[in-house]
C-alpha positions as CSV (number, residue, x, y, z in Angstrom):
1,M,0.2,0.1,0.0
2,K,1.2,3.2,-1.0
3,K,1.9,6.4,0.7
4,L,0.9,10.1,0.3
5,T,4.3,11.2,-0.3
6,D,4.4,8.1,-3.0
7,Y,2.2,10.0,-4.9
8,K,4.8,13.2,-5.2
9,E,5.6,13.3,-8.6
10,E,1.7,12.0,-9.4
11,I,0.6,15.6,-7.4
12,H,3.4,17.6,-9.2
13,K,2.2,16.5,-12.8
14,C,-0.9,18.2,-11.9
15,S,-0.3,21.7,-13.9
16,K,-3.6,23.2,-12.3
17,C,-5.0,24.1,-16.2
18,G,-8.3,23.5,-14.3
19,L,-9.9,21.5,-16.7
20,C,-11.1,19.2,-13.9
21,Q,-13.5,21.9,-13.3
22,S,-15.7,21.3,-16.4
23,V,-16.2,17.8,-15.3
24,C,-16.7,17.3,-11.7
25,P,-20.2,17.0,-10.3
26,V,-19.4,18.8,-7.1
27,Y,-17.7,21.6,-8.5
28,Q,-20.6,22.5,-10.8
29,V,-23.0,22.7,-7.7
30,T,-20.5,24.6,-5.3
31,G,-18.0,26.6,-7.6
32,N,-15.8,25.6,-4.7
33,D,-12.0,24.9,-6.0
34,C,-11.6,22.8,-2.9
35,A,-14.3,20.6,-3.8
36,V,-12.2,19.9,-7.0
37,S,-9.0,18.1,-8.0
38,R,-7.0,21.1,-8.1
39,G,-7.7,22.2,-5.4
40,K,-7.2,19.3,-3.5
41,F,-3.8,18.8,-5.3
42,I,-2.5,22.1,-4.0
43,M,-3.8,21.2,-0.5
44,L,-2.1,17.7,-0.7
45,N,0.7,19.9,-1.8
46,G,1.4,21.7,0.7
47,I,0.9,18.9,3.2
48,I,3.7,16.7,1.6
49,K,6.1,20.0,1.8
50,G,5.0,20.4,5.4
51,D,3.8,24.0,4.9
52,L,0.6,21.8,6.3
53,K,-1.3,19.4,8.3
54,L,-3.5,16.6,7.5
55,N,-6.3,17.9,9.5
56,K,-10.1,18.1,9.7
57,N,-10.7,20.6,6.8
58,V,-8.5,19.0,4.9
59,N,-10.4,15.8,5.5
60,K,-13.5,17.1,4.7
61,Y,-13.0,18.2,1.5
62,L,-11.1,14.6,0.3
63,D,-14.6,13.8,1.8
64,M,-16.1,16.1,-1.2
65,C,-15.6,13.7,-3.9
66,L,-17.8,11.4,-5.6
67,K,-15.0,9.3,-7.2
68,C,-16.6,8.8,-10.3
69,N,-13.6,9.3,-11.8
70,A,-14.6,12.1,-14.2
71,C,-11.9,14.2,-13.6
72,K,-9.2,11.3,-14.2
73,D,-10.6,10.6,-17.5
74,F,-10.7,14.2,-18.5
75,C,-7.2,15.1,-17.0
76,P,-4.6,15.9,-19.7
77,S,-1.7,14.0,-17.5
78,G,-3.4,10.9,-16.5
79,I,-3.5,11.9,-12.7
80,D,-5.0,8.5,-10.7
81,V,-6.9,11.3,-8.8
82,C,-9.2,8.9,-6.0
83,R,-6.0,7.0,-5.6
84,I,-4.0,9.6,-4.6
85,F,-7.1,10.8,-2.6
86,S,-7.4,7.2,-0.7
87,A,-4.0,7.5,0.3
88,A,-4.7,10.9,1.9
89,K,-7.5,8.9,3.7
90,E,-6.1,6.2,4.8
91,E,-3.2,8.4,6.6
92,Y,-5.8,10.8,8.2
93,F,-7.2,7.5,9.0
94,E,-4.5,5.8,11.0
95,A,-3.2,9.4,12.7
96,E,-6.2,11.6,13.4
97,N,-8.7,8.9,14.9
98,S,-9.2,7.7,18.4
99,K,-9.5,3.8,19.3
100,F,-12.5,4.4,19.6
101,V,-13.7,5.5,16.3
102,K,-11.4,2.9,14.8
103,I,-13.6,0.3,16.8
104,L,-16.5,1.8,15.4
105,N,-15.3,1.0,11.7
106,S,-14.9,-2.2,12.5
107,M,-16.0,-5.2,11.2
108,P,-18.2,-6.7,14.0
109,V,-19.2,-3.5,14.8
110,F,-20.4,-3.0,10.9
111,N,-22.2,-6.8,11.2
112,L,-24.1,-5.4,14.0
113,I,-25.6,-2.8,12.4
114,M,-26.1,-4.6,9.2
115,N,-27.9,-7.5,10.5
116,L,-30.1,-5.0,13.2
117,L,-31.0,-3.5,8.9
118,K,-31.9,-6.8,8.2
119,L,-34.3,-7.5,11.0
120,T,-35.5,-4.0,11.2
121,A,-36.2,-4.2,7.1
122,N,-37.5,-8.1,7.2
123,T,-40.0,-7.0,10.0
124,Y,-40.9,-3.3,8.4
125,R,-41.8,-5.7,4.8
126,F,-44.1,-8.4,7.0
127,L,-46.0,-5.8,8.3
128,R,-46.1,-3.8,4.8
129,L,-45.2,-0.5,6.8
130,D,-44.2,0.5,3.7
131,K,-47.3,0.7,1.8
132,F,-48.5,2.4,4.9
133,L,-46.3,5.1,5.0
134,R,-46.9,6.1,1.3
135,F,-50.2,7.9,2.4
136,F,-48.4,10.4,4.2
137,Y,-45.5,11.4,1.3
138,P,-47.8,14.2,0.5
139,I,-47.3,15.5,3.9
140,L,-43.7,14.0,4.3
141,I,-42.3,15.4,1.1
142,K,-42.9,19.3,2.5
143,C,-41.4,18.8,5.5
144,K,-38.2,21.2,6.2
145,L,-34.7,20.1,6.3
146,G,-35.0,17.0,4.2
147,L,-36.2,14.6,6.4
148,G,-39.3,13.6,4.7
149,Q,-37.7,13.2,1.6
150,R,-35.3,10.8,4.1
151,I,-37.7,9.0,5.4
152,I,-39.2,8.7,1.7
153,L,-35.9,7.3,-0.4
154,A,-35.6,4.5,2.7
155,N,-39.1,3.6,2.8
156,E,-38.5,2.9,-0.8
157,F,-35.4,1.2,-0.8
158,V,-36.4,-1.3,1.5
159,S,-40.2,-1.5,0.1
160,F,-41.1,-4.3,-2.2
161,P,-40.2,-4.3,-5.7
162,L,-43.1,-3.4,-8.2
163,F,-42.2,-6.4,-10.0
164,P,-43.6,-10.0,-8.5
165,L,-40.8,-11.6,-6.2
166,S,-41.3,-15.0,-8.0
167,F,-41.4,-15.8,-11.7
168,P,-42.5,-18.9,-14.1
169,L,-39.7,-20.9,-14.2
170,K,-39.1,-22.4,-17.3
171,Q,-35.6,-23.9,-16.8
172,S,-33.2,-24.7,-19.7
173,T,-30.4,-27.3,-19.7
174,K,-28.4,-26.2,-22.9
175,I,-25.8,-23.7,-20.9
176,A,-23.4,-26.1,-18.7
177,I,-21.8,-22.9,-17.0
178,R,-20.6,-22.9,-13.4
179,I,-20.4,-19.5,-12.2
180,V,-19.6,-17.4,-9.1
181,Y,-22.1,-15.1,-8.0
182,F,-21.3,-11.5,-5.3
183,T,-24.5,-10.7,-3.7
184,G,-23.3,-8.1,-2.0
185,C,-24.5,-6.3,1.2
186,V,-27.7,-4.4,-0.2
187,N,-29.3,-7.8,-1.2
188,E,-28.0,-9.8,1.7
189,Y,-29.0,-7.0,4.1
190,I,-31.5,-4.5,3.3
191,N,-33.7,-5.5,0.2
192,P,-32.6,-8.7,-1.8
193,R,-34.9,-7.8,-4.9
194,A,-32.2,-7.9,-7.2
195,K,-30.5,-11.3,-5.7
196,I,-34.1,-12.8,-6.2
197,A,-34.6,-11.6,-9.9
198,A,-30.9,-12.8,-10.9
199,E,-31.0,-16.1,-9.4
200,N,-34.4,-16.9,-11.0
201,V,-33.1,-15.6,-14.3
202,L,-29.8,-17.9,-14.0
203,K,-31.7,-21.0,-12.6
204,R,-34.1,-20.6,-15.9
205,M,-30.7,-20.3,-18.2
206,G,-29.3,-23.5,-16.4
207,V,-26.4,-22.0,-14.9
208,E,-24.8,-23.5,-12.1
209,V,-24.1,-21.3,-9.2
210,L,-21.3,-22.3,-6.7
211,P,-21.5,-22.1,-3.1
212,A,-19.7,-19.0,-1.8
213,K,-20.2,-17.2,1.6
214,F,-18.8,-13.6,1.4
215,Q,-19.0,-10.4,3.3
216,C,-18.5,-7.3,2.6
217,C,-16.6,-6.2,-0.3
218,G,-15.2,-3.4,2.0
219,V,-16.0,-0.3,0.4
220,P,-17.4,1.8,2.8
221,F,-14.0,1.3,4.9
222,L,-12.0,1.8,2.0
223,S,-14.5,5.6,1.8
224,C,-13.3,6.5,5.1
225,G,-9.5,5.6,5.0
226,N,-9.8,2.4,7.0
227,A,-7.7,0.4,4.6
228,E,-6.3,-2.8,7.1
229,Q,-9.9,-3.1,7.2
230,F,-10.2,-3.0,3.5
231,K,-7.5,-5.7,2.7
232,K,-9.0,-7.8,5.4
233,Q,-11.7,-8.1,3.5
234,A,-10.4,-8.4,0.4
235,E,-8.3,-11.9,1.4
236,F,-11.6,-13.0,3.3
237,N,-13.5,-12.8,-0.1
238,L,-11.0,-13.8,-2.2
239,V,-10.8,-17.1,0.0
240,Q,-14.5,-17.8,-0.3
241,I,-14.0,-18.2,-4.1
242,P,-13.0,-22.0,-5.8
243,D,-10.0,-22.3,-7.9
244,E,-12.1,-23.1,-10.9
245,F,-15.1,-21.3,-12.2
246,D,-16.4,-19.7,-15.9
247,Y,-17.2,-16.6,-14.7
248,F,-17.2,-14.1,-11.3
249,L,-20.9,-12.5,-11.4
250,T,-21.6,-8.8,-9.6
251,D,-25.2,-7.1,-9.6
252,C,-23.5,-3.7,-8.6
253,A,-20.7,-1.9,-10.5
254,T,-19.0,-0.5,-7.5
255,C,-18.6,-4.8,-5.8
256,Q,-17.0,-5.6,-9.4
257,N,-14.6,-2.4,-8.9
258,A,-14.3,-3.1,-5.7
259,F,-12.1,-6.6,-6.8
260,K,-10.0,-4.4,-9.4
261,E,-8.7,-2.2,-6.2
262,Y,-7.6,-5.4,-4.5
263,E,-5.3,-6.0,-6.5
264,N,-3.4,-2.1,-4.6
265,Y,-3.7,-3.6,-1.4
266,I,-3.2,-8.3,-1.7
267,D,0.5,-9.0,-1.1
268,D,0.6,-12.9,-0.5
269,E,1.8,-13.5,-4.7
270,K,-0.5,-17.0,-4.6
271,L,-3.6,-14.7,-3.6
272,F,-2.7,-12.0,-5.9
273,A,-2.8,-14.7,-9.0
274,K,-5.9,-16.0,-8.3
275,L,-7.3,-12.5,-7.8
276,K,-6.4,-11.7,-11.1
277,K,-7.5,-14.4,-12.5
278,I,-11.1,-13.7,-10.7
279,N,-10.8,-9.6,-12.5
280,E,-10.7,-11.8,-15.5
281,K,-13.7,-13.6,-15.3
282,S,-15.4,-10.4,-13.8
283,I,-18.4,-9.5,-15.8
284,N,-21.7,-7.5,-14.9
285,I,-24.6,-10.0,-14.6
286,V,-26.8,-8.3,-17.2
287,N,-23.8,-8.6,-19.6
288,F,-23.6,-11.8,-18.9
289,I,-27.1,-13.2,-18.9
290,V,-27.8,-11.1,-22.6
291,K,-24.4,-12.9,-23.9
292,N,-25.3,-15.7,-23.3
293,A,-29.1,-15.4,-24.3
294,E,-30.3,-15.7,-28.1
295,S,-33.5,-14.1,-27.2
296,I,-35.5,-12.1,-24.5
297,E,-39.0,-11.2,-25.4
298,F,-41.0,-8.9,-22.9
299,S,-45.1,-9.9,-22.8
300,E,-45.7,-6.0,-23.4
301,K,-44.3,-3.1,-25.2
302,N,-42.0,-1.3,-22.6
303,S,-39.4,1.5,-22.7
304,F,-36.6,1.9,-21.0
305,T,-33.7,4.7,-20.3
306,F,-30.8,3.7,-18.6
307,H,-27.7,5.6,-16.0
308,K,-24.2,4.2,-16.5
309,P,-22.9,3.6,-13.1
310,C,-19.4,5.8,-12.7
311,H,-17.9,2.3,-12.1
312,M,-19.0,0.6,-15.1
313,E,-16.5,0.6,-17.5
314,N,-18.8,0.5,-20.9
315,I,-22.7,-0.4,-21.5
316,D,-22.1,-2.1,-24.9
317,F,-24.7,-5.4,-23.6
318,V,-27.4,-2.5,-23.8
319,K,-26.7,-2.7,-27.6
320,E,-27.1,-6.4,-27.6
321,F,-29.9,-6.4,-25.3
322,L,-31.6,-4.3,-27.7
323,A,-30.5,-6.7,-31.0
324,K,-32.0,-9.6,-28.5
325,S,-35.0,-8.0,-27.6
326,K,-38.4,-8.1,-28.8
327,N,-41.2,-5.6,-27.2
328,V,-38.5,-3.0,-26.0
329,E,-37.4,0.3,-26.4
330,Y,-34.2,2.2,-25.5
331,V,-34.7,5.9,-24.7
332,E,-30.9,7.4,-24.0
333,M,-31.2,10.5,-21.8
334,K,-29.1,13.4,-21.5
335,D,-25.7,13.0,-19.9
336,F,-26.7,8.7,-19.1
337,D,-23.0,8.8,-18.8
338,K,-22.6,11.4,-15.2
339,C,-22.3,10.7,-11.9
340,C,-26.0,10.3,-10.1
341,G,-24.3,12.2,-6.8
342,F,-25.0,9.1,-4.6
343,S,-21.7,7.6,-4.1
344,G,-22.5,6.3,-0.4
345,A,-21.3,7.8,2.4
346,F,-20.8,10.9,0.2
347,A,-24.6,11.3,0.6
348,V,-24.3,11.5,4.0
349,K,-21.9,13.7,4.5
350,N,-22.5,15.8,1.9
351,P,-26.5,15.4,1.1
352,K,-27.6,18.7,0.0
353,I,-24.9,18.8,-2.5
354,S,-25.9,15.3,-3.3
355,G,-29.5,15.6,-3.3
356,Q,-28.6,18.7,-6.3
357,I,-26.7,16.5,-8.6
358,S,-29.1,13.6,-8.2
359,K,-32.2,15.9,-9.4
360,E,-30.4,17.1,-12.2
361,K,-29.8,13.6,-13.1
362,V,-33.1,12.5,-12.7
363,Q,-34.8,16.2,-14.5
364,N,-33.0,14.4,-17.7
365,A,-34.4,11.0,-17.2
366,V,-37.8,11.7,-16.7
367,E,-37.7,13.8,-19.9
368,T,-37.3,10.6,-21.9
369,R,-40.6,9.7,-20.8
370,A,-39.7,6.3,-20.8
371,D,-41.4,3.2,-18.4
372,Y,-39.1,2.3,-16.6
373,I,-35.7,4.0,-15.6
374,L,-32.7,1.3,-15.0
375,T,-29.2,0.9,-13.6
376,S,-26.4,-1.7,-12.5
377,C,-25.9,-0.3,-8.7
378,P,-27.5,-0.3,-5.9
379,A,-26.4,3.2,-5.1
380,C,-27.3,4.5,-8.0
381,I,-30.5,3.0,-7.4
382,L,-30.6,5.5,-4.5
383,G,-29.4,8.7,-6.5
384,L,-31.8,8.5,-8.8
385,T,-35.2,8.2,-6.4
386,Q,-33.5,10.7,-4.3
387,G,-33.9,12.9,-8.1
388,L,-37.1,11.8,-7.9
389,I,-38.3,12.7,-5.0
390,D,-36.6,16.0,-5.0
391,L,-38.7,16.7,-8.3
392,Q,-41.8,15.3,-6.2
393,S,-42.5,13.6,-9.0
394,I,-44.0,16.8,-10.9
395,H,-43.0,15.0,-14.3
396,H,-42.9,11.5,-14.1
397,S,-44.6,8.6,-12.1
398,P,-42.1,8.8,-8.8
399,F,-41.0,5.5,-8.8
400,T,-39.9,3.6,-11.8
401,I,-36.2,3.4,-11.1
402,H,-34.9,-0.6,-11.1
403,H,-31.8,-2.8,-11.2
404,F,-31.5,-4.1,-15.1
405,I,-31.8,-7.7,-14.0
406,E,-35.0,-7.6,-12.2
407,F,-36.4,-5.6,-15.7
408,I,-34.8,-8.6,-17.4
409,A,-36.7,-11.4,-15.3
410,K,-40.0,-10.4,-16.5
411,A,-38.9,-11.4,-19.6
412,E,-39.0,-15.0,-21.6
413,I,-35.3,-15.8,-22.0
414,K,-34.5,-18.4,-24.5
415,T,-31.1,-20.1,-24.4
């Protein structure tokens, strides 16, 4: 794991040209130069020289980053911005946080919180409190300080999906593929709707899902600078994966990216070689299904628009999906590949900025008048839903956002 000083030369490569300002969603909302890469590099350069301290104020600006990589992709010098910010966060976490804070940021506490969330969410759904709370949406949407919107957002995220949780099975025997499916925390603890849809489709396609007991991918720990726990998560999850398999599937672009990030933290040569093999066989679950399906037919005509998660490398599968599908139309939204503004901890620490970015993003989506807004990341579902709530559903039906795998699960898939 590299230290901040190891990136001294890369930080010096920043010419302070300011081009990052034109693509940074946070800067476009705040106009604050400390929120953009150029401003942060000035601070980090001062820390390396000893002119500044890596204190709470600097850490606050490091947190003011969506990790969308827009600046990296646009940077003339090709600087790996997020990697440098992560190194700075890791140093701050180790140097400035108390033992108590570090205990709170440990896996046992994380597991306790997630299990409590699971129990609460399951009870909530069983009692159908989500349905009851919808009667109060007109009141909640008018609450000040955004509290009402947050309650609505949480309610929609844990509620039953609009699509049925089970589908008629017509199991295929044509495909003999063995896959490993990394389900992620949202599926395991908060709402398993994408997991249920995915497992149903895979079963219908005759795909063998190899058993594996995973923990969190570790991104929540990495986001706050806890590199040691992120490394532990990487080592644990890699051990769970069998040596022989055909594909490694995720339904979350961020989880898939986490396995690529593991390469910066794994020291063991054998484990690193295994990780490289996993990442070579890693593919988004929707991409996998589209790739292995002959046809995907919907019983009724549907239209959809698609939001590309920041950590998804490409959306070539959308074109292939359209070529193989019947009764479906794609309407591309403006700036479909720009960040939704959520990014996990960012939305918690910077709710106003996050909400504004989400609102502008969803405005583009609802203007397409598509029946469904689809994406492939649970955090993006939260971001898009947050945007619809802030728009107060003036332009469109308020909750038409789904994971792409849920949409595909409605169709008849032939292999």
